[in-house]
N, C-alpha and C positions, 0 to 999 in steps of 0.2 A: 273227653268228658261224656258222660251219659246224658240222655235227654233230661232226666229229672234233675241232675246237677246243674244243667244249663237253665232249666226252668226256675230253680231256686235262686240262682244268680240273677235271673231276669226279674223275678218278683221282688227281690231285695233292691234292685236298681229302680224298679217302679216305686218302691217305698221312698227312696231318696228323692226321686222326682216329685213325689207328693209332698215331701217335706219342703222342697224348694217352692212349690206352689203355695203352701201355707205361709211360708216366710214372705213370699211376694205379696200375698194378700194382706198380711200384717203391715208391710211396708207401702202398700197402695201402689204397687207396680202391676197394674191391671193386665197389661199385655203379657208380662212374665207369668202371671197366674194362669192365663189361658194356655200359653206355650208349655209350661211345666205340667199342667193338668193333662194336656194332650199326650205328652211323653209318658206320663204315669199310666194312662189308660192303654196306650200302645204297648208298653212293656209288659203290663199285667196280662193283657189279652194274648200277646205272643208267648208269654210264659205258659199259659194254658195250652195253647196249640202245640208248643214244643213238647210239653209233658205228655201229650197224647200222640206224639209222633205224626202230627198233621203238618204237611207242607203248606206254606203260605207265600204269597208274593212278597218280594222285598220292597214294600212300600208302606207308607204310614197307615193307610186305611185298609185294614184286613177284615172289615165288617162282613163282606161277602163270604168269607171262609168261616168266620166265627159263627154266623147265623146258623150254619149247618149243625152246630152242636145241640141245637134244640131238639133234633130228631134222634139223638144218641141215647138209647135205652140203658147203656152202661154208665151213664152219668146220673147223679141224684136228681130227683124231680125238682127239688128246690132250686137247683142250679139251672136246669133246663127252662124253668119259668122265668128266669132272669136274662136269658140269652137275647131275646128281642131288645130289651132295654139297653143291655150292654152294647149290642151291635149298633143301635141308634147313636149311643154316646160315642162309640169309636168313630163312626162316620161324621157326626156333627163336629167333634173336636178336630178331626183330621182336616176337615174343610176350612177351619179357622186357623190352623197351625201356621200356614204361610203368612197370613195377614198379621198374626200375633208376633211372629218372628221378624218379619221383613216389611211390615206396613209402613215404616218410616220412609221407604222408597216411594210410596204412593201418597205420602202426606198424612198417613194415619198415625196418631200418637196414642200413648197409653190410655188416655181418657176415653177413647173410643170403646174400650172394653170394660169400663168401670161398672156398668150395671150387670154385665154378663159374668164377670170374673167370679163372684161368689157362687154362682150356679155351676160354672165350670169346675171349680174346686170341689163342690159338693158331689157332683157326678163322678169325678175322678176318685174321690174317697170311697164312694159306694162301689165302684168297679174294683178298686184295689182290695177292699175288704172281702168282696164276693170271691174274687180269684184266689186270694190267700186262703180263705176258708176251704175252697175246693181242693187246692193243692194239699193242705193239711189233712183233709178227710180222705182223699184218694191214696195218698202216698205215706201217710203217717209220719210226716217230717216236721221238725220244729222250724218255724220261720220267724 
């Protein structure tokens, strides 16, 4: 598969994670909202990096690599202006991922994330939309 095909598959996967986050929000499964939101952001960000043939570490937090896109003059200005915010979201959600997924091992229940869950979803939705828009604009592909 070519990079763009992998990127499209990745952004579609990000969309499914986002749907999972939305459903979890509706069901008041607050920890699942955060976990699914993190996965949506991770997949969307990695889709962009893959589409641009940028190598990244095989870990959840790729914010240190993603932030470098702000300097790329071959990317639209509107996107470069969003890179800092996206990078912050990548790092923020990656930091919470483990607790959201495995907090029960430390006595943390779903209610712990109740106030943050809507914000996590909102941030993930924003990242997904921006990354989808960039892929469509750069590669003229339907997603």
